[in-house]
C-alpha positions in Angstrom: 11.9 3.0 16.8 11.6 -0.4 15.1 14.9 -2.9 15.0 17.2 -1.4 12.3 18.6 -4.7 11.6 15.1 -5.3 9.5 14.3 -4.2 5.7 11.5 -4.2 3.3 11.8 -4.0 -0.5 9.3 -1.9 -2.4 9.7 -2.6 -6.2 7.6 0.0 -8.5 6.4 -1.3 -11.7 4.8 1.6 -13.5 3.0 0.1 -16.4 -0.7 -0.4 -16.7 -3.1 -1.4 -19.4 -5.4 1.3 -18.7 -5.2 4.4 -16.3 -8.0 4.7 -13.9 -9.6 8.0 -13.4 -9.2 8.0 -9.9 -5.5 7.2 -9.8 -2.6 9.5 -8.9 0.2 7.1 -8.8 3.4 7.1 -11.1 1.7 5.3 -13.9 2.2 5.1 -17.9 0.2 3.2 -20.4 1.5 -0.3 -21.4 1.9 0.0 -25.1 4.2 -2.6 -26.3 7.3 -1.0 -24.7 9.2 -4.5 -24.6 12.7 -2.8 -24.7 12.1 -0.2 -22.3 10.7 -2.8 -19.7 13.9 -5.1 -20.1 16.1 -1.8 -19.5 13.9 -1.0 -16.6 14.2 -4.4 -15.1 18.0 -4.3 -15.4 18.0 -0.8 -13.7 15.9 -2.2 -10.8 18.6 -5.0 -10.3 21.2 -2.5 -10.6 19.6 -0.1 -8.0 19.2 -2.9 -5.7 23.0 -3.6 -5.5 23.7 0.1 -4.9 21.3 0.1 -2.0 22.9 -2.8 -0.4 25.9 -0.7 0.0 23.8 1.6 2.1 21.9 -0.6 4.2 24.6 -3.4 5.1 23.5 -6.7 6.0 20.0 -6.8 6.8 17.1 -9.4 7.3 14.8 -9.2 4.7 11.3 -9.2 6.0 9.3 -8.5 2.6 9.3 -7.8 -0.9 6.4 -6.0 -2.5 5.6 -5.7 -6.3 3.6 -2.4 -6.6 2.5 0.1 -9.5 1.1 0.4 -11.7 0.3 -3.2 -12.7 3.2 -5.6 -11.9 1.2 -8.5 -12.9 2.1 -7.4 -16.3 5.6 -7.9 -15.6 7.7 -10.7 -17.0 7.6 -13.5 -14.7 11.1 -14.4 -15.4 12.1 -10.6 -14.4 9.9 -11.1 -11.5 11.8 -14.1 -10.4 15.3 -12.1 -11.0 14.1 -9.2 -9.0 13.2 -11.7 -6.1 16.4 -13.9 -6.3 18.4 -10.5 -6.3 17.0 -9.1 -3.0 17.3 -12.7 -1.5 21.1 -12.8 -2.5 21.6 -9.0 -1.1 19.8 -9.8 2.2 19.4 -12.2 4.4 15.5 -13.6 4.1 13.7 -14.0 7.2 12.1 -17.4 7.9 8.6 -16.1 7.1 9.7 -13.7 4.1 6.6 -12.3 2.7 6.7 -11.9 -1.4 3.6 -9.8 -2.5 2.5 -8.6 -6.0 -0.4 -6.4 -7.0 -2.8 -7.7 -10.0 -5.8 -6.8 -11.8 -8.4 -9.3 -12.3 -8.5 -9.4 -16.2 -8.0 -12.6 -17.9 -4.8 -12.0 -19.4 -3.3 -11.5 -16.1 -5.1 -14.2 -14.5 -3.4 -16.6 -16.9 -0.3 -15.5 -15.7 -0.8 -16.3 -11.8 1.0 -20.0 -12.1 4.0 -18.3 -13.6 4.0 -15.5 -11.0 3.8 -18.2 -8.3 6.6 -20.1 -9.8 8.7 -17.1 -9.9 8.3 -16.9 -6.0 5.3 -14.7 -5.2 3.3 -16.2 -2.5 1.0 -13.5 -1.6 -1.5 -11.7 -4.3 -3.1 -8.5 -3.8 -5.8 -8.4 -6.2 -7.6 -5.0 -7.2 -11.0 -6.3 -7.6 -12.3 -2.5 -6.5 -15.9 -3.7 -7.2 -18.2 -6.7 -7.8 -20.8 -4.4 -9.8 -20.4 -4.0 -13.5 -21.8 -0.3 -13.3 -19.4 0.7 -10.7 -16.4 -0.9 -12.4 -17.5 1.1 -15.6 -17.5 4.2 -13.6 -14.2 3.7 -12.1 -12.7 3.1 -15.5 -11.6 -0.9 -14.7 -11.1 -2.7 -17.9 -12.5 -6.0 -16.2 -16.2 -6.9 -15.4 -17.7 -8.4 -12.3 -17.5 -12.0 -13.7 -13.7 -11.5 -14.4 -13.3 -10.5 -11.1 -14.9 -13.5 -9.6 -12.9 -15.9 -12.1 -9.6 -14.2 -10.8 -10.4 -14.6 -7.3 -11.2 -18.3 -7.5 -7.7 -18.7 -9.9 -5.8 -16.5 -7.3 -6.9 -19.0 -4.5 -5.6 -22.1 -6.5 -2.1 -20.5 -7.4 -1.2 -18.6 -4.1 -1.2 -19.5 -0.6 -2.3 -15.8 0.6 -4.8 -13.9 -1.1 -5.7 -10.1 -0.2 -8.5 -8.3 -2.2 -9.0 -4.4 -2.8 -12.3 -2.9 -2.9 -13.5 0.7 -3.3 -16.4 2.0 -1.3 -18.1 5.5 -1.0 -18.5 5.4 -4.9 -21.1 7.4 -6.8 -24.8 6.1 -6.2 -23.6 3.7 -3.8 -26.2 2.5 -1.0 -25.4 0.7 2.4 -27.4 -2.3 1.3 -25.7 -2.8 -2.1 -22.0 -2.5 -0.2 -23.0 -5.0 2.4 -24.1 -7.6 -0.3 -20.8 -6.7 -2.1 -18.4 -7.4 1.0 -20.6 -10.7 1.4 -19.9 -11.9 -2.0 -16.1 -11.0 -1.5 -15.9 -12.6 1.6 -17.2 -15.7 -0.2 -14.0 -16.1 -2.1 -12.3 -16.7 1.2 -9.5 -14.1 1.1 -7.4 -14.0 4.3 -7.1 -10.2 3.8 -9.4 -7.4 2.7 -8.5 -3.9 1.9 -11.5 -1.6 1.4 -10.7 1.8 0.5 -13.0 4.8 0.6 -13.1 6.5 -2.6 -10.9 9.8 -2.5 -10.9 12.4 -5.3 -7.2 13.5 -5.9 -6.2 16.6 -7.0 -5.5 16.6 -11.2 -7.0 12.9 -11.8 -10.1 12.6 -14.2 -12.4 12.1 -11.2 -11.2 15.7 -10.2 -12.1 17.2 -13.2 -15.2 15.4 -13.2 -16.2 16.5 -10.0 -15.3 20.1 -10.8 -17.6 19.8 -13.9 -20.6 18.7 -11.6 -20.5 15.3 -14.0 -19.5 13.0 -10.9 -21.0 13.3 -7.6 -19.6 11.2 -4.5 -21.7 10.4 -1.2 -21.9 13.0 1.2 -20.0 13.1 4.6 -22.6 11.3 6.5 -23.1 8.2 3.8 -19.6 7.9 3.9 -19.5 7.4 7.4 -22.0 5.1 7.5 -20.4 2.8 4.9 -17.0 3.0 6.9 -19.1 1.6 9.8 -20.9 -1.2 7.6 -17.5 -2.1 6.8 -16.1 -2.5 10.3 -19.3 -4.3 11.4 -19.2 -6.9 8.2 -15.7 -7.6 8.4 -15.6 -7.9 12.2 -18.4 -10.2 12.1 -16.7 -12.5 9.3 -13.4 -12.6 12.0 -11.3 -10.0 10.1 -9.5 -7.8 12.7 -9.4 -4.0 11.7 -5.4 -3.7 12.4 -5.3 -0.4 10.1 -7.5 2.3 9.0 -8.1 0.4 5.4 -6.9 -3.1 6.1 -8.5 -5.9 7.6 -7.0 -9.5 8.3 -8.1 -13.0 9.3 -5.8 -13.2 12.1 -2.2 -11.6 12.9 -0.5 -14.1 10.5 -2.8 -12.6 7.8 -1.6 -8.9 7.9 0.4 -7.5 5.7 3.9 -7.8 6.9 5.3 -5.3 4.1 2.5 -2.5 4.8 3.5 -3.0 8.5 7.0 -2.3 7.8 5.8 1.6 6.5 3.4 1.8 9.5 6.1 0.5 12.2 8.7 2.8 10.7 11.1 -0.3 9.8 13.7 0.6 7.0 12.9 -0.1 3.5 14.4 0.2 0.2 12.3 1.4 -2.8 13.3 0.8 -6.7 11.8 1.7 -9.6 10.5 5.0 -11.4 9.2 7.3 -8.5 9.6 4.8 -5.6 10.3 6.2 -1.9 12.4 4.4 0.7 13.6 5.3 4.3 16.9 4.0 5.5 18.4 4.7 9.2 21.8 5.8 8.2 24.7 7.2 10.4 23.6 10.7 9.6 19.8 10.2 10.4 16.9 8.8 8.7 17.2 9.0 5.2 14.4 9.6 2.6 15.3 8.2 -1.1 13.3 9.2 -3.9 13.7 7.6 -7.3 13.4 9.7 -10.4 9.7 9.5 -11.6 10.1 9.4 -15.5 11.2 5.8 -16.5 13.8 7.2 -18.9 15.3 9.3 -16.5 15.3 6.7 -14.1 17.1 4.1 -16.2 19.9 6.9 -17.6 20.6 7.7 -14.1 21.2 4.0 -13.1 23.3 3.6 -16.2 25.4 6.8 -15.4 25.7 6.5 -11.7 24.7 3.2 -10.6 21.8 4.2 -8.5 18.5 5.8 -9.7 17.5 8.0 -6.4 18.3 11.0 -4.7 18.7 11.0 -0.8 17.7 13.5 1.7 18.5 13.6 5.5 15.0 14.1 7.7 15.2 16.4 10.7 14.3 14.7 13.9 10.8 16.5 13.8 10.3 15.4 10.2 11.0 11.9 11.0 8.8 12.0 14.1 6.0 13.5 12.3 6.3 10.8 9.7 6.2 8.2 12.4 2.8 9.8 13.7 1.1 10.1 10.7 1.9 6.4 9.6 1.8 4.8 13.2 -1.6 6.0 14.1 -3.0 4.3 11.2 -2.3 1.0 12.8 -4.3 -0.3 16.1 -0.6 -0.5 17.7 0.1 3.2 17.5 3.4 4.7 17.9 5.4 5.0 21.3 5.4 8.4 22.7 9.3 7.8 23.0 9.4 8.5 19.2 7.4 11.5 19.6 9.9 13.4 21.7 10.9 15.7 19.0 7.5 16.6 18.4 7.0 17.4 22.4 4.3 15.0 22.8 3.7 13.1 26.3 0.9 11.5 27.9 0.1 14.4 30.0 0.1 17.1 27.3 -2.9 19.1 27.5 -3.9 18.5 24.0 -3.2 14.7 24.0 -5.5 14.7 27.1 -8.2 16.8 25.5 -8.2 14.3 22.8 -8.4 11.3 25.0 -11.6 12.8 26.8 -13.3 13.6 23.4 -12.9 10.0 22.2 -10.4 10.4 19.5 -7.2 8.8 21.4 -6.8 5.9 23.5 -5.8 6.5 27.0 -2.7 4.7 27.1 0.5 5.9 29.2 3.0 4.2 26.8 1.6 4.9 23.2 0.0 7.3 21.1 -3.2 5.2 19.8 -6.2 6.6 17.6 -9.7 5.4 18.6 -12.3 3.8 15.9 -13.8 7.5 16.3 -10.2 8.8 15.8 -9.5 6.7 12.8 -12.6 8.0 11.0 -11.0 11.5 11.1 -7.4 10.6 11.0 -6.1 13.4 8.9 -7.7 16.2 11.3 -6.4 14.0 14.3 -2.7 14.1 13.0 -3.1 17.5 12.3 -4.0 18.7 15.6 -1.1 16.3 17.2 1.6 17.6 14.7 1.3 21.4 15.5 
């Protein structure tokens, strides 16, 4: 288990200019909710104060603004949240402060102010560099706007990560190769290519059910996955996680590694989750999902979350699911509550079938194993 003196902070900003049809995150339309947003920023700051009482003194590894679209957040409020977190916990020398943004011109105009607020790493939701694909994905930017945003982000921030979605309707392997090449020409240090998944209850889920949306079959999706690995590896990126590639270890997302390595983290904002090692065990915190409920709870009680202590088995299963996503895997010591050992028959069988690495100290998925990670973790957890 990771050093319990370390901590990450996740800030959830739920407002979006448009709700994407594939999104199942806790988001709402941003429709001039100026007073509500100011009240939410106050609540987030107060919630951070309350959670400091739970965590005690820690070394702050990362602050991540996600959502939603946190690039729509008032930069002065971004700065206020950053300064609060840095005051409550001791910033690491290499503290990482990341913020998610979309490549609309309106948001690109705010990059300089966000950098001045303290953000040094931008995670840019490019998603595609093809106008037809962007329209299908329900994005409110076109490919030219994405190109302008990547260039502006390179000027404004020391670190740039870009998100891309593949296995889209009608996408070919050749087109995906060309798209990856163009994205790499923008010189990001980090690329997060996500396979399009159809989440229950989304607009895409309903369209698939009606037969009006057809996604690539499993064979083509697997080909596109392999193409992703091939192109990015050739460009000097290491696949340190299933959907995350970095140009060297220093470019890896420290905040995401907080999750995948089992480091404690505080979650603030509507619907945010947190994990904290407390005297009674590993605690899961969950913030109220509705914005009004979250603000009211903080105003009423000082905190916006509920808290539950995980059983050792629940905590170990969570470590398994998250730890297998990264190349380092998870230690067998952490898997004791699940009874997983290097010599266990099912572990040996999965090594023999090429889904697990033959490692006496750590449970690690092979590249083939990462391709079927949900099935692999299911086999190990039962």
